C-alpha positions in Angstrom: -17.4 -1.2 45.8 -14.8 0.5 43.7 -15.7 2.8 40.8 -14.2 0.2 38.4 -16.4 -2.5 39.8 -19.5 -0.3 39.6 -18.7 0.3 35.9 -18.3 -3.4 35.3 -21.6 -4.1 37.1 -23.4 -1.4 35.0 -21.9 -2.8 31.8 -23.2 -6.3 32.7 -26.7 -5.0 32.7 -26.5 -3.2 29.3 -28.0 -4.8 26.2 -25.5 -5.9 23.6 -26.4 -3.1 21.2 -25.1 -0.5 23.7 -21.8 -2.2 24.4 -20.3 -0.9 21.1 -21.1 2.6 22.2 -19.6 2.0 25.6 -16.4 0.6 24.0 -16.1 3.5 21.6 -16.5 6.0 24.4 -14.0 4.3 26.6 -11.5 4.2 23.7 -12.1 7.9 23.1 -11.4 8.7 26.7 -8.3 6.5 26.7 -7.1 8.4 23.5 -7.4 11.8 25.2 -5.2 10.6 28.0 -2.3 9.8 25.7 0.7 12.1 25.2 0.4 14.8 22.5 2.8 13.0 20.3 0.6 9.9 20.2 -2.4 12.1 19.5 -0.7 13.3 16.3 -0.8 9.7 15.0 -4.5 9.6 15.6 -5.1 12.7 13.6 -4.2 10.9 10.4 -7.2 8.7 10.8 -9.4 11.9 11.0 -11.1 12.4 7.6 -10.9 16.1 8.0 -7.2 16.0 8.5 -6.7 15.4 4.8 -8.8 18.4 4.0 -6.7 20.9 6.0 -5.1 23.3 3.6 -7.2 22.2 0.6 -8.7 25.6 0.2 -5.4 27.5 0.6 -5.3 28.5 -3.1 -8.6 30.4 -2.6 -10.5 29.3 -5.7 -13.5 28.2 -3.7 -14.2 31.8 -2.8 -13.6 33.3 -6.3 -16.5 35.4 -7.4 -18.5 34.4 -4.3 -20.0 37.9 -3.9 -21.2 37.8 -7.4 -23.0 34.5 -6.7 -24.6 35.7 -3.5 -25.4 39.3 -4.4 -25.7 39.2 -8.2 -22.7 41.4 -9.2 
């Protein structure tokens, strides 16, 4: 039996509720095998990708020591 056939046989025994998890995992594995250029396209769907650079102006850390240490 090939590995692929063993995977198919194991999937056949899973309850329906676990099949979505398996699909998501397989899709994630397939995504890691793509070229770096195609992974850049996937980064745009990452919710944190839009946050990158949002704190570059530094206002979030303004007077932070005063807040923590009562200055």
